[in-house]
Backbone bond lengths (Angstrom), bond angles and torsions (degrees), N, CA, C in turn:
res aa  C-N    CA-C-N  psi(-1)  N-CA   C-N-CA  omega(-1)  CA-C   N-CA-C  phi
1 M - - - 1.478 - - 1.515 108.87 -
2 P 1.309 116.85 122.64 1.454 118.65 179.97 1.537 110.96 -61.04
3 G 1.347 118.31 138.75 1.449 120.04 -178.66 1.529 112.54 -77.92
4 D 1.297 118.49 -10.72 1.483 119.03 -176.79 1.517 111.43 -93.98
5 I 1.314 121.31 1.04 1.398 124.68 -177.99 1.540 108.80 -93.55
6 P 1.326 118.47 120.71 1.471 121.52 -177.28 1.513 107.60 -73.39
7 P 1.400 116.09 162.55 1.495 118.75 175.09 1.553 109.02 -60.54
8 S 1.336 115.25 151.02 1.393 117.46 172.21 1.549 110.69 -85.04
9 Y 1.243 117.59 155.93 1.483 121.87 175.90 1.476 110.83 -128.64
10 T 1.286 118.65 151.24 1.466 124.67 176.10 1.531 107.38 -100.61
11 R 1.288 115.86 145.87 1.476 119.87 -179.10 1.567 111.73 -65.89
12 Y 1.306 114.96 -40.21 1.450 121.48 178.11 1.507 113.48 -121.88
13 P 1.341 118.23 89.66 1.432 119.34 -170.43 1.494 114.96 -65.70
14 E 1.335 118.67 -18.32 1.414 119.05 -179.07 1.546 112.21 -80.66
15 R 1.369 117.82 -10.77 1.427 123.68 175.50 1.535 109.13 -95.99
16 F 1.338 114.52 160.38 1.449 118.47 179.03 1.487 110.91 -88.54
17 D 1.356 117.46 60.26 1.482 124.81 174.55 1.522 107.67 -73.03
18 P 1.325 119.40 118.37 1.493 118.97 177.19 1.494 109.69 -68.86
19 I 1.325 116.03 147.01 1.384 124.75 171.09 1.518 112.09 -106.62
20 D 1.353 119.12 140.69 1.419 120.69 -172.48 1.554 113.17 -71.84
21 R 1.321 117.04 -39.14 1.510 122.20 -173.35 1.526 108.98 -92.88
22 V 1.376 117.52 86.65 1.395 121.36 178.69 1.523 106.73 -136.12
23 Y 1.349 115.71 122.18 1.489 123.52 -177.75 1.530 110.57 -116.61
24 V 1.294 116.32 132.92 1.427 117.98 175.37 1.546 114.63 -82.52
25 G 1.312 115.18 -10.16 1.483 120.72 171.31 1.494 113.28 92.41
26 P 1.365 117.41 -173.86 1.472 123.58 4.61 1.573 113.79 -78.55
27 I 1.310 114.86 146.92 1.440 122.04 -178.03 1.525 109.39 -134.87
28 T 1.322 115.80 148.62 1.421 121.79 -179.02 1.545 105.95 -120.49
29 S 1.386 114.73 142.89 1.451 121.86 -177.94 1.534 109.49 -63.85
30 P 1.299 115.85 149.62 1.474 119.87 177.93 1.530 114.61 -70.45
31 A 1.289 116.91 153.37 1.518 119.56 179.67 1.506 112.28 -73.90
32 T 1.363 118.65 -12.56 1.460 117.95 176.91 1.519 108.41 -131.06
33 N 1.328 114.37 163.84 1.452 119.10 173.31 1.548 109.07 -110.76
34 D 1.330 113.79 54.44 1.481 120.40 -178.21 1.521 111.40 -63.78
35 W 1.263 121.45 -24.45 1.501 123.64 -178.76 1.450 110.35 -67.15
36 N 1.392 120.31 -18.82 1.446 121.36 -176.87 1.572 106.41 -138.53
37 P 1.312 116.81 104.07 1.480 118.45 -175.22 1.510 112.59 -65.88
38 H 1.377 120.04 -14.04 1.430 122.90 -178.21 1.530 109.79 -87.37
39 Y 1.290 120.94 -6.12 1.480 125.06 178.79 1.509 109.07 -100.86
40 D 1.343 116.08 122.52 1.512 116.57 173.62 1.550 108.25 -67.69
41 D 1.320 113.12 151.27 1.473 120.00 177.71 1.526 108.18 -62.28
42 P 1.332 116.39 155.44 1.463 120.46 176.17 1.536 110.50 -62.49
43 E 1.323 116.92 151.23 1.446 119.30 173.92 1.522 108.84 -66.47
44 P 1.312 116.52 147.51 1.475 121.23 -179.75 1.574 111.58 -49.53
45 G 1.268 114.80 133.13 1.477 119.67 -176.60 1.484 119.52 81.93
46 K 1.315 116.74 -4.05 1.466 119.42 178.20 1.533 110.28 -96.79
47 K 1.279 118.82 123.27 1.453 120.42 176.53 1.561 110.29 -162.60
48 L 1.305 114.70 167.21 1.427 124.81 165.41 1.507 106.65 -97.11
49 A 1.318 119.17 119.62 1.435 121.56 -176.57 1.511 111.80 -114.92
50 D 1.303 114.21 147.19 1.465 123.82 175.21 1.524 115.85 47.37
51 V 1.353 117.12 44.60 1.462 124.16 179.34 1.524 108.25 -71.71
52 A 1.333 117.40 127.66 1.421 120.37 179.80 1.546 109.52 -137.54
53 V 1.310 118.55 147.86 1.467 121.94 176.97 1.543 106.30 -115.16
54 H 1.371 112.95 129.30 1.438 121.56 179.04 1.492 108.17 -112.86
55 N 1.402 114.38 108.97 1.412 122.97 179.08 1.499 110.49 -87.67
56 S 1.304 116.10 152.75 1.469 123.18 175.66 1.497 108.88 -83.93
57 T 1.300 117.53 168.14 1.441 121.74 175.90 1.575 109.27 -101.57
58 I 1.347 115.42 167.97 1.440 119.53 -174.48 1.541 109.11 -62.73
59 E 1.268 119.11 -21.40 1.481 119.27 179.11 1.489 113.00 -70.35
60 D 1.331 116.97 -17.68 1.487 122.58 -179.14 1.578 112.22 -99.40
61 W 1.365 116.42 0.28 1.446 119.34 -173.25 1.517 108.76 -91.77
62 V 1.349 114.76 154.94 1.438 122.90 172.44 1.506 109.37 -128.23
63 V 1.382 115.56 152.72 1.476 119.15 -179.83 1.519 107.32 -72.70
64 S 1.372 115.93 130.54 1.420 123.28 177.90 1.533 110.29 -142.76
65 P 1.327 117.56 98.98 1.457 121.24 -177.40 1.517 111.61 -57.50
66 P 1.364 118.25 145.71 1.467 122.61 -175.75 1.521 111.14 -64.74
67 H 1.281 115.39 150.47 1.488 125.39 171.64 1.496 113.48 62.52
68 T 1.344 118.96 15.77 1.447 119.31 177.01 1.513 112.51 -86.90
69 M 1.325 116.02 -19.97 1.483 122.49 -175.97 1.481 112.09 64.73
70 H 1.399 118.20 14.75 1.413 120.54 178.69 1.551 111.54 -68.83
71 R 1.363 113.98 -42.49 1.427 118.28 172.84 1.506 108.79 -122.10
72 V 1.289 120.47 119.85 1.480 122.79 -171.48 1.504 111.87 -93.96
73 D 1.345 116.13 130.58 1.433 117.46 173.40 1.539 110.00 -69.09
74 G 1.288 116.07 137.42 1.439 120.82 178.64 1.517 112.23 166.63
75 L 1.300 110.87 171.02 1.540 119.39 -179.72 1.486 108.11 -133.18
76 E 1.300 116.99 153.94 1.497 126.99 171.05 1.470 107.48 -118.31
77 L 1.320 115.82 132.66 1.455 123.65 -172.46 1.516 112.43 -102.33
78 T 1.324 115.68 136.05 1.469 122.64 169.77 1.561 105.98 -129.12
79 V 1.357 115.09 134.00 1.451 120.79 -179.50 1.566 107.64 -124.53
80 D 1.344 115.40 128.15 1.462 121.61 176.41 1.509 108.48 -78.58
81 G 1.284 115.91 166.50 1.502 122.50 179.20 1.532 114.24 -60.20
82 D 1.407 116.25 -27.79 1.423 119.58 -179.95 1.501 113.68 -90.48
83 G 1.385 118.48 7.31 1.429 123.03 178.13 1.490 117.02 93.26
84 A 1.333 116.16 -5.39 1.528 118.12 174.71 1.493 108.12 -67.72
85 F 1.364 116.29 133.80 1.443 118.14 -179.98 1.528 109.07 -126.39
86 T 1.336 111.67 155.30 1.518 120.54 171.21 1.496 105.61 -135.13
87 A 1.354 114.33 129.77 1.459 121.39 174.31 1.522 105.52 -116.31
88 E 1.312 117.68 113.90 1.484 122.82 -173.32 1.514 108.56 -119.30
89 G 1.264 113.90 141.23 1.483 122.66 176.25 1.464 110.95 175.65
90 G 1.373 116.80 -138.72 1.375 119.89 -176.30 1.547 110.84 -156.35
91 F 1.352 116.05 156.11 1.447 120.23 176.24 1.548 109.02 -137.42
92 H 1.293 115.27 167.97 1.486 120.64 175.72 1.552 110.78 -88.44
93 Y 1.318 114.58 129.83 1.446 121.50 177.14 1.529 107.54 -103.31
94 R 1.369 114.67 147.02 1.432 116.83 177.62 1.498 116.08 -82.17
95 N 1.341 117.81 -38.59 1.472 125.58 175.87 1.491 111.88 -159.17
96 K 1.264 116.30 179.31 1.470 121.07 -170.45 1.557 110.45 -71.03
97 C 1.330 118.93 -10.85 1.413 120.99 178.56 1.599 114.85 -94.24
98 G 1.309 111.63 -2.00 1.469 116.70 -176.65 1.518 113.19 -93.01
99 Y 1.349 114.68 156.36 1.439 120.99 -179.15 1.533 108.59 -157.71
100 F 1.339 116.21 159.80 1.423 124.36 176.94 1.554 110.11 -105.58
101 G 1.293 116.04 143.51 1.462 121.34 178.64 1.540 112.48 -153.50
102 V 1.307 113.15 179.91 1.460 120.22 177.00 1.555 111.36 -80.27
103 N 1.270 119.62 129.17 1.456 122.41 172.66 1.536 110.09 -98.22
104 H 1.320 114.49 -36.55 1.492 116.47 -179.85 1.537 108.90 -163.36
105 L 1.304 117.23 152.63 1.462 126.62 176.43 1.527 108.47 -129.54
106 Y 1.324 117.04 140.11 1.452 118.84 169.47 1.507 109.80 -156.64
107 V 1.353 111.47 160.17 1.485 119.34 177.24 1.528 104.82 -123.77
108 R 1.321 111.03 131.99 1.489 121.10 178.37 1.503 109.72 -135.54
109 G 1.285 119.81 105.61 1.454 123.25 -178.94 1.571 109.26 63.12
110 P 1.396 112.79 -130.94 1.463 113.84 179.17 1.516 118.02 -87.15
111 T 1.435 112.85 12.24 1.491 118.12 -178.80 1.496 112.80 -115.97
112 A 1.343 112.62 131.55 1.478 121.62 173.19 1.543 106.04 -103.62
113 T 1.371 112.13 134.03 1.482 115.23 -175.62 1.549 107.29 -126.90
114 I 1.336 111.73 135.57 1.473 120.58 173.38 1.517 108.20 -120.38
115 Y 1.313 111.59 124.60 1.557 118.74 174.43 1.516 105.51 -94.74
116 L 1.359 115.34 120.70 1.477 116.94 175.04 1.523 106.52 -105.87
117 A 1.315 118.07 151.26 1.425 123.12 176.93 1.479 111.23 -140.11
118 Y 1.275 113.66 154.77 1.496 122.67 175.83 1.520 109.17 -95.58
119 S 1.333 117.88 137.23 1.441 119.93 176.99 1.524 111.15 -144.21
120 H 1.336 114.31 -176.74 1.479 119.20 -173.39 1.512 105.15 -127.68
121 D 1.331 117.65 131.65 1.470 121.25 177.87 1.572 109.71 -72.04
122 P 1.317 119.05 114.49 1.442 120.81 -172.91 1.548 109.01 -68.43
123 A 1.323 120.78 -20.75 1.412 122.22 178.31 1.556 111.90 -75.30
124 C 1.256 116.87 -13.57 1.514 121.44 179.72 1.525 107.04 -95.18
125 S 1.316 120.04 108.37 1.409 122.06 -173.77 1.522 112.98 -97.09
126 E 1.281 117.42 -26.19 1.427 121.90 -177.33 1.517 111.83 -112.61
127 S 1.314 118.56 146.62 1.436 119.36 179.61 1.545 106.27 -134.69
128 E 1.301 115.48 133.13 1.482 117.47 174.92 1.568 113.07 -74.96
129 V 1.325 115.39 -15.67 1.458 121.13 179.53 1.519 108.77 -107.28
130 R 1.311 117.64 103.79 1.482 119.44 177.72 1.507 113.60 -77.22
131 D 1.313 114.47 157.83 1.523 116.50 174.52 1.491 108.65 -55.50
132 E 1.298 115.23 147.49 1.490 126.67 175.82 1.546 110.65 77.20
133 E 1.312 121.22 -3.57 1.445 121.79 179.81 1.562 110.37 -79.55
134 G 1.327 117.37 -16.23 1.429 120.62 -175.92 1.479 112.66 134.32
135 Y 1.287 118.70 170.79 1.436 124.77 -179.07 1.437 110.88 -110.81
136 W 1.313 118.56 149.16 1.482 122.88 -177.85 1.528 107.77 -112.95
137 Y 1.280 116.39 139.62 1.519 123.32 -179.24 1.497 108.06 -115.09
138 G 1.361 116.32 131.84 1.431 120.42 -179.42 1.467 114.68 -147.57
139 P 1.317 120.75 159.92 1.452 124.29 177.53 1.503 112.29 -62.72
140 V 1.383 112.96 144.03 1.485 120.09 175.61 1.523 104.84 -141.45
141 T 1.352 116.87 138.16 1.452 120.47 176.05 1.574 108.69 -128.98
142 V 1.331 114.14 137.22 1.451 119.75 174.38 1.528 108.02 -114.20
143 T 1.269 119.50 129.74 1.476 122.35 -179.77 1.530 109.32 -126.22
144 G 1.274 115.20 158.61 1.466 121.26 175.92 1.517 109.94 169.15
145 S 1.351 114.46 -161.19 1.445 121.19 -176.54 1.502 108.76 -142.70
146 L 1.322 114.70 137.28 1.491 123.68 174.95 1.502 106.07 -96.87
147 D 1.308 116.30 104.73 1.444 120.48 177.61 1.485 109.01 -96.28
148 G 1.318 117.21 113.36 1.483 124.56 -175.63 1.523 110.54 114.86
149 D 1.344 114.31 -175.27 1.467 119.55 -177.63 1.498 110.29 -95.46
150 F 1.311 118.85 118.06 1.489 123.76 179.47 1.536 108.88 -126.11
151 D 1.279 109.64 150.96 1.540 119.23 175.71 1.523 108.10 -102.28
152 T 1.324 120.20 -33.81 1.420 124.58 -170.62 1.486 113.16 -137.53
153 L 1.383 119.26 139.60 1.387 125.40 167.11 1.514 105.69 -113.65
154 R 1.313 117.29 123.24 1.445 122.90 -179.55 1.541 105.87 -114.41
155 I 1.386 113.80 132.24 1.456 121.19 176.99 1.536 106.17 -121.84
156 I 1.322 115.25 118.51 1.474 119.49 -179.51 1.478 111.49 -113.78
157 L 1.361 116.49 129.34 1.411 122.33 177.09 1.524 109.95 -91.51
158 L 1.325 119.40 120.41 1.450 121.88 -174.26 1.472 110.29 -83.20
159 N 1.320 119.70 -24.48 1.502 123.28 -179.90 1.458 108.70 -164.04
160 G 1.348 117.36 169.83 1.424 121.89 174.68 1.520 115.03 85.99
161 N 1.343 118.59 -6.25 1.447 119.98 -177.04 1.526 109.31 -83.89
162 E 1.292 115.10 135.18 1.473 123.26 178.37 1.526 112.90 -116.76
163 N 1.301 116.27 -45.98 1.455 122.89 -174.89 1.469 111.99 -132.41
164 L 1.355 120.02 89.66 1.451 120.65 -173.33 1.487 115.93 -97.85
165 G 1.329 114.99 11.96 1.497 118.75 167.87 1.538 117.59 58.88
166 E 1.359 114.44 -129.85 1.477 121.95 -166.21 1.514 115.06 -75.94
167 F 1.344 119.63 -7.80 1.423 118.25 -175.60 1.535 113.48 -78.09
168 D 1.341 118.98 148.44 1.502 122.54 -171.54 1.477 109.70 -63.64
169 S 1.297 119.77 -45.98 1.464 121.92 -179.81 1.511 109.93 -90.92
170 T 1.334 114.50 160.05 1.451 118.72 -178.34 1.519 112.58 -81.14
171 D 1.347 116.48 -2.33 1.441 119.55 -178.82 1.521 118.95 -139.74
172 T 1.344 114.79 4.04 1.497 119.75 -176.34 1.557 112.83 -121.61
173 M 1.300 115.53 132.59 1.441 122.56 173.60 1.530 106.04 -114.54
174 E 1.291 119.75 126.52 1.425 123.35 -176.67 1.550 108.86 -125.41
175 F 1.381 115.29 128.60 1.402 123.03 -175.40 1.502 112.21 -121.07
176 G 1.324 120.74 130.25 1.435 123.67 173.48 1.472 108.37 -79.12
177 I 1.282 119.74 141.99 1.447 124.11 -175.50 1.581 109.86 -111.31
């Protein structure tokens, strides 16, 4: 992923607007923050390494109507002593052609940030789940490694989130490390 490309944003984050730049990984954060001149570059040796998103398949999904808070979008983080992390939980999918992936990674001071986005597989032309029929909830796992000394891992959902539960912002999950 080029370091000088800024994160993509969707015009209406509460809707399931697909974003074009979504990678399932593994991806490593760039050595510079060239995409934002207001962010200092990461300290040497500090990076997010081998970040990958593991989506579930439609066989693992359950129907979960939007805004019911019955199933809450979110992840729980575990970090090993060597910096390897796993964030496990679940998100709402729009249809069988949709998936979550990394839109952008960056390191700023003691905080590592992962932008996740929802997109649509262009090779998938038909969907058994039409718009307005309901939303599907399924497991999602994000794995990777925190190389260096970090205080915080922040995971931001750019789109596709419906029920983000206990977090202060409607699109940001922040974990102390």
